[in-house]
N, C-alpha and C positions, 0 to 999 in steps of 0.2 A: 504493499500500499503506500502511496504517496502522502507526504506531509510537506506543506510549504508554510514557512515562517517569515513573517513580515516584521522587521525591526525598524520601528518608527524612529529610532534614536539617530542623531547625527554621529554618534560614535561607535565604531565597530566592535570596539572592545570595552565599552563602558559597563556600568552596573547592570542595565537592562539586558545587555548581551550575555553578561555572566549568568543571569537568571535564566535567560533562554537557552543557553549552553546545557545547563543542568536539566531543564525541562525537556530539551531535546534527546538527551542521553538515552534515556529508556527506549526512546523509539528506534534509534540507532542500533542499541544493543540487540532489538528484536527484529533487526532486518528491515525496518521501514526505510524507504528513500526519502532522506529528509533535504530540503531545499530551503536555503535562507537567502532573503533579500534585505540588504540594509538600505533604507530609503535616503539615509544621509550620502551614501556613495553611488546612488543610482541617478540616472539621467532623466529627470521627471520635470517638465515644464508647468507652469501655473495654467489652471483653466482659463481659456480666453471668454468664456461666457458667451460665445457665438452661436451657441445652439444647433450647430450643424447635426451633432450626434443625435438630436431629436428626430431628424428625417431618416438617417440611415444606420444609426447604431455605431458610427465610426467617428473617432476624433479626426480633427484636421491636422493635429500634430503627430509626429513619429517619434517616440521615445521609448523608454523601458517599460511604460504602463501596461502595454499590450503584452509583454512577455511575462511580467509578473502576474497580470490576470489570468493569462492561459495556464500558468503553472497552479494558480489558486482553483481555477474551475476544473482541473484535472485530478485534485487531491481529494483525498478522503477526509483530510483535516487541514484547516488553516488556523495557524496560531497568530494572532496579530498582537504586538507587544509595543508598549510606549511609555517612556517616562513622562512624568507630569511637568508641564511647563504651564505655569500661571493657572493651574487647576484644569487642564485639558490635555489632549494629545498634542505632540509637537506639530510645529509648523510644517515639517516634512510629511508627517502622517496626514495633516489636514489638506495639503496639496494632492497627494496621492488619492485621498477620498474624493475630492472634487473632480479629479480626473477620471474617476471610475463611473462617471455619469453615463457613459455609453453602454454599461453593463448592468444598469440599474433596472429593476424588475417593473418599474412604472414608465420606463423609457423604451425598451428594446427587450422584451421578454424572452426572445429566441437566443440571446446570449448567456441566459443564467445557466448555471450547472445542472445537469441532469443526473450526476453521479451521487447525489445525496451528500455532498460536502457538509461537513459539520465544522463549527467554530469555536475557538477558545481565545479569550481576552486576556492580557497581562499588563498590569500596570504597576510602575515602580516610582515612587516619590520620596523627596527628602523629609518632608513633614511627618509628623506622628499621627495625624488625622486620617484614617481610612476613608472618611466621606468623599474626600476629594478624589481619591482613586476610584471610587465607584462612580463619579462623573466620567472619567476616562472609560471605564467598562461600559457605560451607557452610550457613549460615542461609538465605541467600537461595535457594539452590539446593533445599534442603528444603522450603520454601515453595512455590516454583514447581513442584516435583515432585508436591505434593500437589494441584496445579491441572492435572496432566498437561501442564505446559509444560516441555520439556526446555531445561537450560541448555546453550547452544551455545558460550559464551566468557564470559571475565570479564577485569577490568581493575582493577589495584590501583596506588594512589599512597601512598607512604610520605613521612614527613619534611616534611609539610606541616600547619602548626598554624595559622598567621595567614596573611592575604591576601599579605602580603610574601614568604613563603616560596614561595608559588606563582608569583607574577610574577618571582621571581628564578629560576625554572626553566622557562624558555620551551620546552625540549625536552619537558617533562612535558606541557605544554598541546598542543604538536605531537603527541605520541605518542597523546593522547586523540583527536585527529582522524584520525590514521592507523588507530588501532583501530576507529573508526566505519567507515572504508572497508572494513576486513577483514571487518566484520560484514555489511556489504552484499554483499560477494563471497560470503560463506558462504549468505545468504539468496538470493541470485540465482544462484549457481553450481550 
């Protein structure tokens, strides 16, 4: 089975990537094909708001969005992970979401996955309050919902600002691995 991971961070090796590494590990150990896209290093242009995609389901721009979406729609599972920037997903994630309008179920139904893709949301933030992370989860769930990808679970991490904060919390890293195992049980159960 195929798993696509979307890392919304501008950092390929930051705290959110570290959490995603652990979450992906049980999938890799069980032979799943895992592909990760880091939006911070992807070639994704801003939505032009031209609405051309309303007519034919195609964006006038040619960049990495179509490659990422193709991978998502071919996957049994899509994991979308973002650090919290001012109480919401990163700018990179928001630009990606905006550019997925051609795939949206209210715009061009034929592009939506028929493979019964499932979704998982991951949110990481520096503050202690979990409530802010739940806002990120809702944003990701809303996005996936418009792709007809149901959110089956979510994972949040709080009080992690710099790498040392995460390395000082080995239980958090272990929890990410355990969470990955629980998602496999949901998929295979």
